[in-house]
C-alpha positions as CSV (number, residue, x, y, z in Angstrom):
1,M,50.4,142.6,79.2
2,T,48.9,146.0,78.9
3,D,48.5,148.4,81.8
4,D,44.8,147.7,82.0
5,Q,45.4,143.9,82.1
6,R,48.1,144.4,84.7
7,A,45.7,146.4,86.9
8,M,43.0,143.8,86.4
9,Y,45.4,141.0,87.2
10,K,46.5,142.8,90.4
11,A,42.9,143.4,91.5
12,V,41.9,139.7,90.9
13,V,45.0,138.5,92.8
14,S,43.9,140.8,95.6
15,V,40.4,139.4,95.6
16,R,41.6,135.8,95.5
17,N,44.1,136.4,98.4
18,N,41.4,138.1,100.4
19,E,39.1,135.1,99.9
20,I,41.9,132.8,101.1
21,T,42.4,135.0,104.2
22,L,38.7,134.9,104.9
23,R,38.8,131.1,104.6
24,W,41.4,130.9,107.3
25,T,39.6,133.4,109.5
26,R,36.3,131.4,109.1
27,T,38.1,128.2,109.8
28,Q,39.7,129.5,113.0
29,L,36.3,130.9,114.2
30,F,34.5,127.6,113.5
31,F,37.3,125.6,115.1
32,L,37.2,127.8,118.2
33,I,33.4,127.5,118.5
34,H,33.4,123.7,118.0
35,S,36.3,123.2,120.4
36,A,34.6,125.3,123.1
37,G,31.2,123.6,122.5
38,L,32.7,120.1,122.6
39,S,34.5,120.9,125.8
40,L,31.3,122.2,127.4
41,V,29.2,119.3,126.3
42,V,31.7,116.6,127.2
43,T,32.7,118.0,130.6
44,Q,29.8,119.9,132.0
45,L,26.5,118.6,130.6
46,K,24.7,115.4,131.4
47,A,24.0,113.2,128.4
48,E,20.3,112.8,129.2
49,S,19.5,116.5,129.6
50,A,17.7,118.6,127.1
51,T,20.5,121.1,127.2
52,Y,23.0,118.4,126.1
53,I,20.7,117.3,123.2
54,S,20.2,120.9,122.1
55,A,23.9,121.7,122.3
56,C,24.6,118.7,120.1
57,A,22.0,119.6,117.6
58,V,23.4,123.1,117.4
59,G,26.9,121.5,117.0
60,V,25.6,119.4,114.1
61,F,24.1,122.4,112.4
62,L,27.3,124.5,112.8
63,G,29.4,121.5,111.7
64,L,27.4,121.2,108.5
65,L,27.4,125.0,108.0
66,W,31.2,124.9,108.3
67,L,31.5,122.0,105.8
68,L,29.3,123.8,103.3
69,T,31.1,127.1,103.8
70,T,34.5,125.5,103.3
71,H,33.2,123.7,100.2
72,R,31.8,126.9,98.7
73,I,35.0,128.9,99.4
74,G,36.9,126.3,97.4
75,H,34.6,127.1,94.4
76,W,35.4,130.8,94.7
77,V,39.1,130.3,95.0
78,M,39.0,128.1,91.9
79,Y,36.9,130.7,90.1
80,W,39.5,133.4,90.8
81,D,42.3,131.0,89.9
82,L,40.7,130.4,86.5
83,R,40.2,134.2,85.9
84,L,43.9,134.7,86.6
85,S,44.8,131.8,84.3
86,A,42.8,133.4,81.6
87,L,44.5,136.7,82.1
88,E,47.9,135.0,81.9
89,N,47.0,133.2,78.7
90,Y,45.8,136.3,76.8
91,P,48.2,137.2,75.3
92,P,50.4,134.3,76.4
93,Q,52.9,135.4,79.1
94,P,56.4,134.0,79.5
95,V,55.9,133.5,83.2
96,R,52.7,131.9,84.5
97,V,51.7,131.8,88.1
98,F,48.1,130.5,88.0
99,S,48.4,128.3,84.9
100,G,50.9,126.0,83.3
101,R,52.3,122.6,84.3
102,E,53.7,123.6,87.7
103,Y,50.4,125.0,88.8
104,A,48.4,122.0,87.6
105,A,50.9,119.7,89.4
106,A,50.4,121.7,92.6
107,Q,46.6,121.5,92.4
108,R,46.6,117.7,92.1
109,G,46.4,115.4,95.0
110,F,45.5,116.2,98.6
111,T,45.4,120.0,99.1
112,T,44.8,122.2,102.1
113,H,41.3,122.7,101.0
114,H,40.7,118.9,101.3
115,V,42.2,119.0,104.8
116,L,39.8,121.8,105.8
117,L,36.9,119.8,104.4
118,L,38.0,116.8,106.4
119,L,38.4,118.8,109.6
120,S,34.9,120.3,109.3
121,G,33.5,116.8,108.4
122,L,35.2,115.3,111.5
123,F,33.7,117.8,113.8
124,S,30.3,117.2,112.2
125,A,30.7,113.5,112.7
126,I,31.7,114.0,116.3
127,W,28.6,116.1,117.0
128,M,26.4,113.5,115.2
129,I,27.8,110.7,117.3
130,L,27.3,112.7,120.6
131,L,23.7,113.5,119.5
132,A,22.9,110.0,118.6
133,S,24.4,108.7,121.9
134,A,21.9,110.9,123.7
135,V,18.8,110.5,121.5
136,V,18.9,106.8,120.6
137,P,18.6,105.6,124.3
138,K,15.6,107.9,124.8
139,F,13.8,106.3,121.9
140,L,14.7,102.8,123.1
141,G,13.4,103.6,126.5
142,R,16.7,103.3,128.4
């Protein structure tokens, strides 16, 4: 690997690792917002009130935003992984971190990215259920 390739490799690793750090920061922020919002809605607001319905609608929106953000972050991480793999394969390197059989095996199956997608989907579903439990009785006249 030439000095230019080595510098490029280090820069791409840095960008990839920064994206992963940002993913965790965003996840923590969304988790905090949803946890606080659910706590407020479930313990302090009446299910029939407009505030309750508005809070649930905002929760659904933020849940879907979290889901889409997490999904998109996965694309960026995969993009940077592919760039690193290309740098490792040209010219072929004896040690490969982001390519090769071990890396492919680590990427198969249920990954942390899937867990984060499920977590954001779970919060979205909870908000949708709470919203539906408040809105449906109003439409049915109860």
